[in-house]
N, C-alpha and C positions, 0 to 999 in steps of 0.2 A: 468386968463382964467384956467390956468394950475393947479392952487390952487383950484379953484371951481371943476375942473375935479377930482383933488385928493380927495377933500372932498366928493364928490358925489360917487366916487369909494369906499372911505371907508365907508362911511354910508350905500350904498346899500350892500357892502360886508359884513358888519357886521349883518345888517338885514338877509341877506340870510344865513349867518353861524348860526345865533340864530335860524331861522326858520328850517334850515336843521337839527340842533341838536334836536329840539323838535320833528320834523317829525321822525327823526331816532329812537328817543326812543320810540314813540307810535309804529313804524313799528316793532322793535324787540320784544316789548312785545306782539304784535299780532302774530308775526311769532313763538315765544316761545309758545304761547297758541296753535296755530296750530299744532306745533310740537309735543307738549305733548299730545294734544288730539288724533293726529294719533297714538301715541304709546299706549295709554290706551285703545282706541277703538279697535284697532287690538288685542292687548293682552287679553282684558277683555272677549271676545267672547271664546277665547281658553282655559282659566281657568275652572277648575272643581269646581263649588261652593260646591258641596257636600264634598269635603275635608276640605273646611274652617269650615263647620258644624261640621265634626267629630273632627276636631282639637280643636274647642272650648268646645265640649262635653267631650273631653279626658282631656284637660288640663284646670281646671276650675279657676285656680289662676296664678298669676305672679311668675316668676322665676322657673318654673317646667321644661322648655325647656332650657338647657344650651348651646347646640351647634347645628348647622344646620343639621348633621347627625344622630342625636338622634332619629328621629321619620321619618319613610319614607315618610309618607304624607306630613310632612312640608319640607322634603329635595326636594321633587318634585316641589312643589310650589316655593320654594326658588329658585331653578335652573331655573324654568320658569321666574322669575322675574330677576335673576342676570344676565343671558345672555343678554337680551335686554337692561338693564340698562348699562352694559360695552359696548354693540355694538352702543349705542346712546351716550355714554360717558357722562352720566348724572352725575352731580355733587352731586344730593341728591338721596337717594336710592327711588326705587319703593316700595309702602306699600299697602298691602290688609287691609283694616279696615273694623270692623263689629261694630254693636251697641249692647252694653250689656244693655238690658231692665231692669233688676235688679239693676245695679248701675248707670243707666241713662248716659252713657258716651260712646264715640267712643274709641274702642280699637284697637291696631295693632294686626293683626294676623299673617301674614307673610311679611317679608321685604326682599328686595335684599341685604341689608347690611351684613357684615361678621359675625355679632353678632345677634342672634334671639331676637325679642322684644314681643313675644307672651304675650297677655294681658295687655301690658303697654298702658297707656292712649295716645290718639292720640290728640296733642295740636296744630296741623297745621291750617291754615287758611280755611275757607269756612266749618266749621264744621255744622252749621244749614243746608246748602244745603246738605250735605253729610248724615246727619241723616234723612232728607226728603227722599233722594233717596233709602236708604235702608228700612225704615220703611213703606214708601208709595208704594214701588215697581217700582219706576220709571226707565224707561229704556233709556230716553233721556240723552245724554252726558251733563257734568257740566265742567264749567270753571270760575275762578276767578282771578281778577287782584288786589292783595293786594299791600300795600306799600313795603313790603319786599320779597313778594313771588307771583310768577306766578304758578297757580294750574290748573291742568285738572284732571277729574275723569270720570270714567265709571262703570256702575252697572255690577256685577259679579252675574250671575244665577247658580242655581244647575240644575240637570237633569229634573226636572219638570217646569222650567222656573221660579221660584220664586228668587227675588233678595235676596241674603243673604249677600252681602259684596260690597265694592266699591274699585276699583283699584285707587290709587291716584298718580299723578306723580307731583313733585314741581320743581321750578327752582328759585334760589335767584335773586331777582331784581338787586341785586350788581353787577351780572355778566354782566347783559345786560347794566347797567350804566356804567361800566368801558369800555365795547365795544364802547358805544355811546360816552364816553369822549376821546378815542382815536381817534375816527373819528373827533371829535369836535377840538382837537389839530391839526390833520392834515389838516382840513380845514383852521384853524387859520393860519398855516404855509403857505398854498398855498395864502391865502389873503395877507399876509406880503410879500411873494414873487412877488406878482402881483404889490403891492405897490412900491417896489424897482425898479422893472424894467420899470415901468410906460410907456414912450413913445413907443418904438419899440416893448415892450412886448404887449401892448394894441393893436397895429396893428396885431401882429402875433396871439394874443389871440382871436380877433375877426374873424381872418381868421379861427383860429383852431375851434372856436365855429361853425362857419358856417359849417366846415367840419364834425364836430361831430354831429351836428344837422341833416346833410345831410345823415351821416352813420345811425344816429338813426332812421331817416325817412325810409331810405332803408331797415334797419332790421326790423322795424314795418311793412313796406310792405310786405317784405319777409314772416314775420310770418302770416299776413293777408292773403296772397296768398296761404301759405300752408293750412290754415284752410278752406279757400274757396275751394282750390281743393279737400281737405278731403270731405267736404260737397257735392260737386258736384259728386265725385266718390261714396259717399253713394247714391245719387239720382239715379247713372246709376245702383247700385245693386238694389235698390227698383223697379226701372223700369223693371229689369229683373225678379223679382219675381211676379210682378203683370201681368196680361193679357194684350196685346197689344191691343188697341181700335179695330184694324182691325179683332181681334178674334171674336167679337161679330158679324161682317159682315158676317163671315163664318158660324155662327150658328143660326142667326136671320134674319128675313126679312129686319129690319131696326134697326138702334141704333144710339145712341149719348153717349159719355162719356164726362162730364163737370168735369175737375179736375183742381183745383186752390188751391195749397198748400198755408199755409200761409208763409212758408219758402220754402227753396229748396226742402226738404223732408218732407214727410207727414204722418200724424197719421191716415189718411182715406186711405182705398184701395178698390178697386172694385176686383171682382173675379168671374171666370166661368170655368166650368168643363163639359166636354161632357161624359155622361155616356154610351150612345148609339146613334144610329142613329136618335132617335127622342127625347131623354130624355136629358135635360141639367140642371146642377145645376148653380144658378147664385147668387150673394151675393154683398152686399155693407155694409162696417164695418168702425165704428168710433171708433177708439182706444183713450185710455187716453193719453192727451198731444198732442203735435204737435212738429214739428222739429225733431231733432235727437231722443229724448226720444220716441216720437210718432211713428216714424220710426222703430224703434227696436221692439216696441209693434206690428207694423203692420206685420214687417217681421215674428215674432212668430205666430201671428193669420194666416197669409197666408200659412206658413209651415204646421201648425196644420191642417188646412182645407185640404190642398193636401194629408196629411197623412190620415186623417180620411176617406175621400171620397173613396180612394183607397182601405182601410181596411173594409168599410161599405158600399158598392155601394147601397144596398137595403133598407137603413134606411131612413126614411122621414126627412123633414127639422127639426121637433121639436126633433126627437131622435138625429140627428146629433149636434143640438145645445146643448143637454145635455151632450153629449160626449165632445163636444167642451170646454164646462165650466169645466168639470173634468180634461181634460188635461192641460187647462189654469191654473187652480189651482195648479196642479202638477208642472208645468213648472216654476211658479213663486213662489212656496213654500207657497201657502196661506191655507195650510191644518189646521192651528191652532194649530200646534206642536210648533211653534213660531211665533211671529208676523212678518208676511210679508207684502209686499207692497199691497195696495188696487187698484194696476192697473188691468184693464181689457178692455172690449170693449162692445159696442153696435153694433148690427149687425142685418140686414134682409136677410133672406136666402129664395130662392125660387126653387123648383123643378118645371121645365116646361116640360110636356109630349106633345109633338106636335101631336102625333098620336091619343091620347085620348081627346085632347084639354083640359087638366086639368092643374091647376096650384095649387101646395101645397105650403104653406106659413107659415113660423114661424119667429117671430122676438124677439129680446131682446132689448126692448127700442126703436126699430125702426119700423115705418109702412111701408106698402105697398100701393102705389097708384096705382089704376086700372081704367084704362079708358076703360069702357064697354058700347058699343051701344051708345056713345056720353055722357054717364054720368061718372063722376069721383067719384069712391069709395074709401074711406080710410079703410084700415084693420089695426087695430093697433096690435103691437106685445105685448108680456108680459112685465110687469113692473119689470124686473129683467135683470142684466147685465151678460155678461160672464166674470168670474173671481171676482175677488175683495173679500173683507173680510166682506162685510156688508150683505151678505144673506148666507143661508145654502150652503153647497157644493153640496148636492144632488137636483139640480133645475130641475124642469120639465116645458116644453115648450107647448104651445097650436099649433096644426096645423090646417090651414085653408085650405079647398078645394074650388077651384073656377073654374067652368066651363066657359070657355072663347070662344069667337068666333074669327074667322079669322079677322084680323085688329085691334084687341085689343092691347092696350099698357098698359105696366106696368112701374112704377118708383120707384126708390129706391135712397134714399139720406142721407147724414149725416146731422146734426144740424147746421153745420156751415152755411149753405144757409141761412136758416130761422132765425138764432139767430143773424145775421149781424146788427149792429146799423147803422143808417142813416137816410135819410129822412130830412125832415123839422125839426122834433122834436128830432131827434137823438134817435128814438125808433128801436126796432128790426122789422125785415122785416115780420116775422110772417108767418106761414103755410097757412093762409087764402089768403095771396097774392100769394103764389106759385101755390095754387089751382085755383085760378083766372086766373093766366097766362096759365096754363096747359088747363083749360077749353076753354079759348078765342082763343088759337093757335092749338086747337086739329087737325084741318084740315091739318096743315103743316107737312111736312115730319119731321123726328126727327132732322135731321141735323139743319133744320130752327128753329124748337123749342129750340134747344140749343142756337143758336144765341140769340133769344129773352130772355131766361132765363139769359144769361151772360149780355145782355144789360140792362135788368131790375136790375140785381144785382149791375153792376157798377153805375148806375144811382142813386140807393138807397144809395150805400156805399159813394159815392161822395169824399169828402176829408177825411173822416173816416178811420182809420186803419182798415185793415182786421182783424177780431177777431179770427177766426178759420180757420181749414183746411175746403175746400169746395170740395165735390164730389157728382155729380148728375149722375145717370144712367138711361137711357130710352131705353126700348126694344120694338119692335113690335113682339109680340108672335105669 
């Protein structure tokens, strides 16, 4: 029995050591790629591509630059590469490479090494990808895992945003293999020690394994609790930014707020602001994404609305949306000077004048549902978002004027409610079902309407995952 146990231990141990070695090699390579990508990604944005162009124009053949301090442009770029290479203890130099269209070859422009290599041919790996990056103007980072090298590179652009070179970082796989081999021998030694100690060691090792597993589980639980606490705190911050539901009760005759984030925090938010005794601004917005990214966008959008309405209290909703679009583009650097994020939001914004019995509405991809004299009317917003790169920066929005009666109700909502998949065929809920529910239960107080909406949503969703953040706002104007 002991021999069987020893043989089993040896077989399992050898298999584990072999598997661990293979996994370690893969992990080390991927970690090396991630490390090099971080270096090139950070450094490439700080380099002046215009100096690369000037160096190539000034020195049109090899051997013209003999030492690093011969040319001030070269010296500055060399120092920009040397310091990060030394700080990160890279065994191979960082290199700026450009494509010589006349000779059809990649050439080194600047290197972090002690000797200049201007105009020398670059013979490292991933040459085809580097040429494509430079000639086609790609800005996405590149990486490669060759047999003998790990490579990462990023595009370097001039002041006009044109890609003129690529920053290349390399690491020999021999270094990684040596590190993996050292870990392999360490594991072999541990296995041999385990086989020598056998009986008593098995008992102690099982006990030790249990303790280690418990410690690992506790550590994982602590990390999980830390992440959960951070998200929960972010939820508290978001709750402080958006109005309390009770605020609508202070400003309107009746209301409901149906807010169901997909995660703890949401990319949807509702908003209200009192301009005067009889005039209120109210909005519902759906930001790009959900969870923490969406919540960050929502925080930006809510803050911009608070700022704009204070600065421009007399603007109508269409003018406020135009200003909001401009501020969102500025905040997210979407002016076109460089490629910024395509993030933004869809929003419905109303100005309710309770003295004049008038509603001014403007929307960016979001509608207003108006229950007037027992009939539900849908007023669609403009088909253009707030922020993003897919439209021109100077956007104009349409203002809709509605004369309402006492007892009329308005509904603003994100697309998370109507886009939820479910039902017997796994289809979207659709706006027609939402309209039917509002028509059917229009005689109910708004709090009871919210219960009907939530009940219908849950019944439709069933066992399906919630697809997006859900926010529905109902107000008796």
